[in-house]
C-alpha positions in Angstrom: -13.6 3.1 -7.5 -16.6 3.6 -5.1 -17.9 0.1 -5.7 -14.4 -1.3 -5.1 -14.0 0.7 -1.8 -17.5 -0.6 -0.8 -16.5 -4.2 -1.4 -13.2 -3.8 0.5 -14.9 -2.0 3.4 -17.7 -4.6 3.6 -15.2 -7.4 3.6 -13.2 -5.7 6.4 -16.4 -5.2 8.4 -17.5 -8.8 7.9 -14.1 -10.1 9.1 -14.0 -7.5 11.9 -10.6 -6.3 10.7 -9.0 -2.8 10.7 -6.8 -1.5 7.8 -3.6 0.5 7.8 -2.0 2.0 4.7 1.6 2.8 4.0 1.9 4.9 0.9 4.7 6.4 -1.1 3.9 7.2 -4.7 0.2 7.3 -4.1 0.6 10.0 -1.4 -2.4 8.9 0.6 -4.8 8.2 -2.3 -5.7 4.8 -0.9 -6.4 6.2 2.6 -8.5 9.0 0.9 -10.5 6.5 -1.1 -11.3 4.4 2.0 -12.1 7.4 4.2 -14.3 9.1 1.6 -16.8 6.3 2.5 -19.2 7.2 5.3 -18.6 4.9 8.3 -14.9 4.3 7.4 -13.8 4.6 11.0 -15.1 1.0 11.5 -12.5 -0.3 9.1 -9.7 2.2 8.8 -7.2 2.6 11.7 -4.6 5.0 10.2 -2.4 5.8 7.2 1.2 6.5 6.8 2.5 8.7 3.9 6.2 7.9 3.7 7.4 9.6 0.6 11.1 9.8 1.6 13.5 7.0 2.6 13.9 8.8 5.9 10.1 8.6 6.5 10.1 5.0 5.6 12.8 4.3 8.1 11.5 6.5 10.9 7.8 5.8 10.7 7.7 2.2 9.4 11.1 0.9 10.5 12.2 0.0 7.0 15.8 -1.0 7.3 18.4 1.3 5.7 20.0 -1.8 4.4 16.9 -2.8 2.4 16.7 0.7 1.0 20.4 0.8 0.1 20.5 -2.7 -1.4 17.1 -2.9 -3.1 16.0 0.7 -3.4 12.8 2.5 -2.3 11.0 1.0 -5.3 11.3 -2.7 -4.7 9.4 -5.7 -3.5 11.5 -5.9 -0.4 10.6 -2.3 0.5 6.9 -2.8 -0.2 7.0 -5.9 2.1 8.9 -4.0 4.8 6.4 -1.1 4.6 3.5 -3.5 5.0 5.2 -5.1 8.0 6.1 -1.7 9.4 2.5 -0.4 9.1 1.2 -3.3 11.1 4.0 -3.0 13.7 3.3 0.7 14.2 -0.5 0.5 14.4 -3.4 -1.3 15.9 -4.6 -2.6 12.5 -5.0 -6.2 11.4 -4.4 -5.7 7.7 -2.0 -3.5 5.8 -1.5 -2.3 2.2 1.6 -0.6 1.1 2.6 1.1 -2.2 5.9 2.2 -3.5 6.7 3.1 -7.1 7.8 5.6 -9.7 4.9 7.8 -10.9 7.0 10.0 -13.1 7.4 11.9 -15.2 11.0 11.7 -14.0 12.9 9.3 -11.8 12.7 6.2 -14.0 15.7 4.1 -15.1 16.1 1.2 -17.6 15.9 -1.2 -14.6 13.1 0.7 -12.8 11.0 2.6 -15.4 8.3 5.1 -14.7 5.2 3.2 -14.0 6.9 0.4 -11.9 4.9 -0.1 -8.7 5.1 -2.6 -5.9 2.1 -3.2 -3.7 2.4 -5.1 -0.4 -0.4 -6.7 1.7 0.0 -7.9 5.3 -2.1 -9.7 7.9 -0.9 -9.3 11.4 -2.5 -12.5 12.9 -0.6 -14.9 10.7 2.5 -12.7 10.1 1.6 -13.0 6.4 2.9 -10.5 3.8 2.5 -10.7 0.0 3.6 -8.4 -2.7 2.7 -7.8 -6.3 4.6 -6.0 -9.1 2.9 -3.7 -11.6 3.9 -1.8 -14.7 1.5 1.0 -15.4 1.5 3.5 -18.3 0.3 7.0 -18.7 1.0 10.3 -17.0 1.7 10.8 -13.3 -1.9 11.2 -12.3 -2.9 8.1 -14.3 -0.1 5.9 -12.8 -1.1 7.0 -9.2 -4.8 6.3 -9.9 -4.0 2.9 -11.5 -1.8 2.1 -8.4 -4.7 3.0 -6.0 -7.2 0.9 -7.9 -4.8 -2.1 -8.2 -4.0 -1.9 -4.5 -7.7 -2.0 -3.6 -8.4 -4.9 -6.1 -5.5 -6.9 -4.7 -6.5 -6.0 -1.2 -10.0 -7.4 -1.9 -8.4 -10.7 -3.2 -6.1 -10.8 -0.2 -9.1 -10.4 2.2 -11.1 -13.1 0.3 -8.2 -15.5 0.8 -8.3 -14.9 4.5 -11.9 -15.8 4.9 
């Protein structure tokens, strides 16, 4: 994980970009991973932990319609979270995560381990989203989500360069 954080941070530094996170099921683990690195203030602007739907709406501006129609765990919500993080910060790049870490809360349509990760770039009003299905216990799903978010963020940043 440290090597991955170093690569993401170096890429952000090289592009002179600041990152904002919007996290639900990871509960701030991405922000923690980034800020564990000395010098992270040069690449990390702020983080939002928006576990409840109300927090997603109040802090990130996620529409109640999106939450009602698609649910908190959906690509639309991850995209709205990524947009909202950019709109409510001074950052250039965002990463958002929403999912079901378990052990409860899953359904046949949205099983435990389903996670959506959004990525946004303010300058081009660009937002992408990826869907993942992780296995394991709650801690494992949260860690896999954090690692996947950082890996995809690195790819996203490489595509910006």
